[in-house]
N, C-alpha and C positions, 0 to 999 in steps of 0.2 A: 172568650171574647178578646178581640184585638184592642190594643191600647193606643195605637196611632190615631191622632186627631182626624176625624172624618173629613172636615173641610180641607185640611192640609193635604191629606191623602188624595183627595180629588184633584186638587191643583197639581200636585206632584205627578199624578197619573196622566193628566192632560199633557204635560210638558215632557215627561220621560218616555211615554209610549212610542213616539217616532224613533227615538234613539234605540230603545230596546228592540223594536222590530227590525231596525237596520242592522243591529248587531246579530240577530238571529239569521237574517238573510246573508250578511257578509260571511259569517262563519260557515253557513251551508255552501255558499258559492266558492269562497277562496280559502276556507279553513284558517281564517285569521280575523281578529277583531282589531280594527284600526285604533291607534292611539287617539285620533281625533274624536271617535265615538266615546271613548272613555272620558276624555276631557269634557265633551259636551254633556255627559251625564253628571259629572262633578259640577259643571257650571249650572245645570238645572237645579241641583240641590242647593248650591251656594246662593242662588238668587231666590228661587221659589221657596225653598225651605226657610230662608231668612225672613221672607215676607209673610209666611203662613204659620210658622211654629213659634212657640215661646223661645226667647233667646237662649235660655239656659239649656233647653232640650236640643236646640239646633247646634249650639256650640259643643256640647258634650258628644253629640253624635259623630263628630269628625274623628273621635277616637276609634269608632267602629271601622272607619276606612283604614286607619293605621294598623289595627289588629288584624283585619282580614288581609291586608296587603302583605304583612309579615308571614302569616300562615300560608297564603297563596304563593309567595316567593319560595318558601321552603318546599311546598308541594311541587312547584315548578322545577326546582333544582333536582328533585328526586324522580322527575318524569311522571308524576302522578296527575299533573295538571298543566295545561298550556299557559304560557306567560300572559297571553291576551285574556284568557279566561280569568286568571288571577287578578289582573288589573281591573277587568270589568266587575268582577265580584267585589273588589275593594270599593270601586266607585258606587256600587249598589248599596253597600253596607250602611251608610248614613241614613238611607231611606227607611230602614227597618228599625222600628222603635225597640228599645232594649227589652221591654216586656213582651215583645212579640217574637223574640228570637227562636224559641222552641217551635211555635206555630209556623214560623217561616221555614224552618228547617224541614219540618214535615211536608209542607207545601212544596219546597224545592225537591225533596226526594220523589214525591208523586209526579211532579212535572218532569223531572229528569227521566224517570222510568217511561212515562208516556212519550216524551220526545225521542228517546232511544228507540222505542218500538216503532213509532211513526216513521222515523228516519230510516230504519232498517227495512221496513215494509215498502216505503216509497221508492227507495233506490233499486228495488228489484222489479218495479213496474215499468215495462218498456215505454209506455206513453210519457211517463214522467221523465225518464232518461232522455228521450228524444227532445222533449221540451226544454231540458236543462243540460245539454250535452257537455258544457264546460264547467260544471260544478265539481270542484275538487273533493267534496265530502262523499260523493258517490264512490270514488275510487280508493279513498284512504281507509285504513283500518281504524284510525282514531275517530272518536265521536266529536262532532262539532258542538261543544258544550254551551256555546252561545245560544244555541237553539233551545236550551233549557233555562239558562240564566235570564235572558230577556223576558220570555213569557212568565217566569216565576215572579219577577218584579211587577209586571203588569197585573197578574192575578192577585198578588199581595195588596197592591195599592187599590185595586178595584174592590176587594173584600173589605179593606180598611175604610174605604170611602163610604161603604154601605153600613158598616157595623162598628166603626171606631167610636171612641168616646168624644 
């Protein structure tokens, strides 16, 4: 069972979904996650989280952002992760309740595998390529991880809004 507050998760879902979908699209199209999208997600959590979560939970969850940013920065330096992916993952981190980290990581793994498979299949379909001829992710060897990160946040918040405490 997820520990995130169901009402808070619903409000966070409503306001973060447009940002998460934009990140997935932007990473597909340009292989980059704009800093403005990262800042928008942080702003959503700052405002909506403050209004819907207990203050202590909301305040401590900012530590999640710092921890994930440091880990992402190290992974980015080693070439294992894009800088935009690291920043967006850090912006997502406060949304995940500490008690849900394991469940979220399992969800992220599943969404990542599904996103990779869907991306690789879609990029070899001629009709898709004709409809999106300027998308950088079709040509690059790297995987646009925003395609997994954005939906993973959406799925987590959707599940938490239905099953949270």
